C-alpha positions as CSV (number, residue, x, y, z in Angstrom):
1,M,107.6,106.0,91.2
2,I,104.9,105.2,93.8
3,V,102.1,103.1,92.3
4,S,98.6,103.2,93.7
5,A,96.4,100.3,92.6
6,G,92.7,99.9,92.8
7,E,89.4,101.6,92.1
8,A,88.7,104.5,89.8
9,L,85.1,105.8,89.7
10,F,82.8,108.8,89.6
11,D,81.2,110.1,92.8
12,L,77.8,111.6,92.2
13,F,76.8,114.3,94.7
14,A,73.0,114.9,94.8
15,Q,72.2,118.5,94.7
16,D,69.4,120.1,96.7
17,E,66.4,120.2,94.5
18,S,62.7,121.1,95.1
19,D,61.6,119.1,92.0
20,A,60.3,115.7,93.3
21,A,60.4,114.3,89.7
22,G,64.1,114.5,89.3
23,L,67.6,114.8,90.8
24,T,70.6,116.8,89.7
25,F,74.0,115.4,90.4
26,D,77.5,117.0,90.6
27,A,79.8,114.2,89.2
28,R,83.3,114.2,90.5
29,I,86.2,111.8,89.8
30,G,87.0,109.6,92.7
31,G,88.0,106.3,94.1
32,S,90.3,105.9,97.1
33,L,93.3,104.6,95.1
34,L,92.9,107.1,92.3
35,N,92.7,109.8,95.0
36,V,96.0,108.6,96.5
37,A,97.7,108.7,93.1
38,M,96.4,112.2,92.6
39,G,97.6,113.2,96.0
40,L,101.1,111.9,95.4
41,A,101.3,113.7,92.0
42,R,100.1,117.0,93.5
43,L,102.6,116.6,96.4
44,G,105.4,116.3,93.8
45,R,106.1,112.6,93.8
46,P,106.3,110.5,90.6
47,A,103.0,108.7,90.7
48,G,101.6,105.7,88.7
49,F,98.2,104.1,88.7
50,L,97.3,100.5,88.3
51,S,93.7,99.6,87.5
52,A,91.3,98.7,84.8
53,I,89.5,101.7,83.3
54,S,86.5,101.6,81.0
55,T,86.3,103.0,77.5
56,D,82.8,104.4,78.3
57,L,82.1,108.1,78.8
58,F,83.2,108.1,82.4
59,G,86.2,106.1,81.7
60,E,87.4,108.5,79.0
61,R,87.1,111.3,81.6
62,L,89.1,109.2,84.1
63,W,91.8,108.6,81.5
64,A,92.0,112.4,80.6
65,F,92.2,113.1,84.4
66,L,95.2,110.8,84.8
67,E,97.0,112.6,82.0
68,T,96.1,116.1,83.3
69,E,97.4,115.2,86.8
70,A,100.6,113.8,85.3
71,I,99.9,110.3,86.7
72,R,101.6,107.5,84.7
73,T,99.1,105.4,82.8
74,D,101.3,102.5,81.5
75,L,99.9,100.2,84.2
76,V,96.3,100.9,83.3
77,V,94.3,98.3,81.4
78,R,91.4,99.5,79.2
79,T,88.2,97.5,79.1
80,E,84.7,97.8,77.7
81,R,83.2,97.0,81.2
82,P,81.4,100.0,82.7
83,T,82.7,102.5,85.2
84,T,81.7,102.2,88.8
85,L,79.4,105.0,90.1
86,S,79.1,106.0,93.7
87,V,76.2,108.1,95.0
88,V,77.5,110.3,97.9
89,G,75.5,111.7,100.7
90,V,77.1,114.1,103.2
91,D,75.7,114.7,106.7
92,L,75.6,118.0,108.6
93,A,79.1,117.3,110.0
94,G,80.5,116.8,106.5
95,V,80.9,113.1,106.9
96,P,80.1,111.2,103.7
97,S,78.2,108.0,103.1
98,Y,78.4,106.0,99.9
99,A,76.2,103.8,97.8
100,F,78.1,102.0,95.1
101,Y,76.9,100.8,91.7
102,G,79.7,98.7,90.3
103,A,78.9,95.0,90.0
104,G,80.9,93.8,87.0
105,A,82.6,97.2,86.6
106,A,86.0,97.8,85.1
107,D,87.9,98.5,88.3
108,R,86.7,95.2,89.9
109,S,87.6,93.1,86.9
110,L,91.4,93.2,86.9
111,R,92.9,89.6,86.7
112,P,96.5,88.4,87.2
113,E,96.8,87.8,83.4
114,D,95.9,91.4,82.8
115,L,98.8,92.8,84.8
116,P,101.6,94.5,82.9
117,A,105.2,93.8,83.9
118,W,106.1,95.5,87.2
119,P,108.3,98.5,86.4
120,D,111.8,98.7,87.7
121,A,111.2,102.4,88.5
122,A,108.4,101.5,91.0
123,K,109.7,101.8,94.6
124,A,106.3,101.4,96.4
125,L,102.8,99.9,95.9
126,H,99.8,101.2,97.8
127,I,96.5,99.1,97.8
128,G,93.3,99.1,99.8
129,S,89.6,100.0,100.0
130,Y,87.0,97.8,98.2
131,S,89.6,96.7,95.6
132,M,91.2,94.5,98.3
133,A,87.9,92.9,99.3
134,V,86.2,92.0,95.9
135,D,87.4,89.6,93.3
136,P,89.0,89.1,90.9
137,V,90.9,92.4,91.6
138,G,91.3,91.7,95.3
139,T,93.2,88.4,94.7
140,T,95.1,89.9,91.9
141,L,96.5,92.7,94.0
142,A,97.2,90.4,97.0
143,N,99.2,88.2,94.7
144,L,101.1,91.2,93.3
145,A,101.9,92.5,96.8
146,G,103.3,89.1,97.8
147,D,105.3,88.8,94.6
148,I,107.1,92.2,95.0
149,A,107.3,92.6,98.8
150,D,111.0,91.6,98.9
151,R,112.0,94.5,96.6
152,C,109.3,97.1,97.1
153,F,107.6,99.1,99.8
154,V,103.9,98.0,100.2
155,S,101.3,99.9,102.1
156,L,97.6,99.2,102.9
157,D,94.7,101.3,103.9
158,P,91.6,99.1,104.3
159,N,89.2,102.0,103.9
160,V,86.3,99.7,104.6
161,R,83.1,100.0,102.4
162,P,80.4,97.9,104.0
163,T,77.9,98.7,101.2
164,I,80.1,96.8,98.8
165,E,81.2,93.9,101.1
166,P,79.2,93.8,104.4
167,D,80.9,90.8,105.8
168,M,83.7,92.1,108.0
169,A,85.2,88.6,108.1
170,V,86.1,89.0,104.4
171,W,88.0,92.2,105.1
172,R,89.8,90.8,108.1
173,A,90.8,87.7,106.2
174,R,92.3,89.8,103.4
175,I,94.2,92.0,105.8
176,D,95.6,88.9,107.5
177,R,96.7,87.6,104.1
178,L,98.4,90.9,103.2
179,L,100.2,91.5,106.5
180,P,103.4,89.6,105.7
181,S,103.8,91.7,102.5
182,L,103.3,95.1,104.2
183,S,105.8,97.7,105.1
184,M,103.1,100.1,106.4
185,L,99.5,99.7,107.5
186,K,97.3,102.7,107.9
187,I,93.7,102.5,109.3
188,S,91.1,104.9,110.6
189,S,89.6,104.4,114.0
190,E,86.2,104.0,112.4
191,D,87.4,101.2,110.3
192,F,89.1,99.5,113.3
193,E,85.8,99.5,115.1
194,L,83.9,98.1,112.1
195,L,86.5,95.3,111.7
196,Y,87.3,94.4,115.3
197,G,84.6,95.9,117.5
198,D,85.8,96.3,121.1
199,A,88.8,94.0,120.7
200,D,91.9,95.0,122.6
201,F,93.5,97.7,120.5
202,P,97.1,97.4,121.6
203,E,97.0,93.7,121.2
204,I,95.7,93.9,117.6
205,V,98.4,96.5,116.7
206,A,101.1,94.4,118.3
207,G,99.9,91.4,116.3
208,W,100.1,93.4,113.1
209,L,103.6,94.6,113.8
210,E,104.8,91.1,114.5
211,A,103.2,89.7,111.4
212,G,104.7,92.1,108.9
213,P,104.5,95.9,108.7
214,G,107.2,98.0,110.4
215,L,104.8,100.9,110.9
216,V,101.1,101.1,111.8
217,V,99.2,104.4,111.7
218,V,95.7,105.0,113.0
219,T,93.8,108.2,112.1
220,R,91.2,109.6,114.5
221,G,89.6,112.4,112.5
222,D,89.6,115.7,114.4
223,Q,91.2,113.8,117.4
224,G,94.5,113.5,115.6
225,A,96.5,110.4,114.7
226,E,98.8,107.8,116.3
227,A,101.7,105.8,115.0
228,W,103.4,102.6,116.3
229,T,106.6,100.8,115.5
230,A,108.0,97.9,117.4
231,H,109.8,100.3,119.7
232,D,107.8,103.5,119.9
233,N,104.2,104.9,120.0
234,V,103.4,108.6,119.4
235,R,100.2,110.6,119.1
236,I,99.4,114.0,117.7
237,D,96.4,116.3,118.1
238,G,94.1,117.1,115.2
239,V,94.4,120.2,113.0
240,R,91.5,122.6,113.4
241,V,89.8,123.6,110.2
242,D,86.4,124.7,109.0
243,V,85.2,121.5,107.5
244,I,83.3,121.5,104.2
245,D,83.3,117.7,104.0
246,T,85.8,114.9,104.7
247,V,85.7,113.3,101.3
248,G,89.2,112.2,100.4
249,A,90.7,113.2,103.8
250,G,92.0,109.7,104.5
251,D,93.4,109.3,101.0
252,T,95.2,112.7,101.4
253,F,96.6,111.4,104.7
254,Q,97.9,108.3,103.0
255,A,99.4,110.2,100.1
256,A,101.1,112.5,102.5
257,L,102.5,109.7,104.6
258,L,104.1,108.2,101.5
259,T,105.3,111.6,100.3
260,W,107.0,112.4,103.6
261,L,108.7,109.0,103.7
262,D,109.9,109.3,100.1
263,E,111.2,112.9,100.7
264,Q,113.1,111.6,103.8
265,N,114.5,108.7,101.8
266,G,112.7,106.3,104.1
267,L,110.4,104.6,101.7
268,N,111.7,101.1,102.5
269,A,110.7,98.6,105.2
270,A,113.9,98.8,107.2
271,D,113.8,102.6,107.5
272,V,110.2,102.8,108.7
273,R,111.0,100.3,111.4
274,A,113.8,102.6,112.6
275,L,111.8,105.9,112.7
276,N,112.4,107.7,116.1
277,P,109.6,109.4,118.1
278,Q,110.3,112.9,116.6
279,E,110.3,111.5,113.1
280,L,107.0,109.8,113.7
281,K,105.5,113.0,115.0
282,D,106.8,115.0,112.0
283,L,105.4,112.3,109.7
284,L,101.9,112.4,111.3
285,S,101.9,116.2,111.5
286,F,102.7,116.6,107.8
287,A,99.9,114.1,106.8
288,A,97.4,115.8,109.2
289,R,98.0,119.2,107.7
290,A,97.5,117.9,104.2
291,A,94.3,116.1,105.2
292,A,93.0,119.3,106.9
293,I,93.3,121.2,103.6
294,T,91.2,118.6,101.8
295,C,88.5,118.9,104.5
296,S,88.4,122.6,104.0
297,R,87.0,122.3,100.4
298,R,84.4,120.2,98.7
299,G,85.1,116.7,97.5
300,A,88.4,115.0,97.0
301,D,90.3,118.1,96.0
302,L,93.7,117.2,97.4
303,P,96.4,119.7,98.1
304,Y,99.5,120.6,96.2
305,R,103.0,120.6,97.8
306,S,103.2,124.4,97.8
307,E,100.2,124.6,100.1
308,L,102.2,122.7,102.8
309,D,105.4,124.7,102.7
C-alpha cells in the first residue's frame, strides 16, 4: 500500500454569471494529497490516505469519495473541525490560482497523538503541499517521515501555496528538515523559482541528492520534465494536448511516478538510486502521459490505468 498524507478539501470553481448579486460555484473534491491517493487507486495501486476529515457536510462527501475510489480509510481521523474550502480561478491558459479558507480546519489539525499505528502493509509515504508548511499537521508528518524512513519509501512534492504560507523561508526550512528522510523529491519549476529565485539550479539539486533523496524530479509544464540521480540526468519533452485546465496535473504526475516505480518493483530507496538513463526516461514519459490526460479535462479528474495502456 502507498499512503498519501495531507490535505483533503473542496475546490469551488466560480461559474460565469451575469447576476452581480450572487455567484454560483461548481464544488469539486480536491486537495493535493487526496488527489495523489485517487491517482494511485485509479492507476491500480493499493492506496491509503492519512488525514483528519470533518464530520460536516463536506467531510461526509470526502469520506464517501474515499470509499467510492477504493482508498483505504483506516488511517483517517474524524473530527468536528470544518473542511477546508478553496476558491479556484482559472486563467485563459488553464492555469489555476487558489484562495484557501481553512484556518483551524480538519486537515490542518492532525497531531502526533492522533496518528494510528503505521501499518505493516504500507511500503511508501507521500507528503507535501500546504500540509507540510502549517502546524500542527506539518510537524506531525515530518516526525512520521523521520520515524519510518529506515523501512519505508518517502516522497515529497512541496506544491507551494503562497496564499496559505507566504514566507518562503518556512517552506525551505521544512524541505531541509525532510531531506534526510526522503527517497524521492519532485518539484515543479514554478515552485523552484518561488522557493529559490535565481539560485544555481544544479547546485541546489546536487545538495538535495547529497542530503537524502536518491531521485529528484523537476516538472516543467508543457516543456517536459527532468530527473537526476547521483549518476545520471535525463530530460523529456512535454506531451502535446488540448488543455482544459492544469488542476491536478502535478498530483497526477506524482501518482504516476509512484505507480511506475511500484510496478517495476523499484519502490525503495536503493533501487531509485540505481535507475539507469533509459529507466528514468520511461518513468518520466509514463508520468507525463498521465498528467496530459488530466490536463485534457476539467478539474482533478485523474486517469485510470487502462487509459495509459
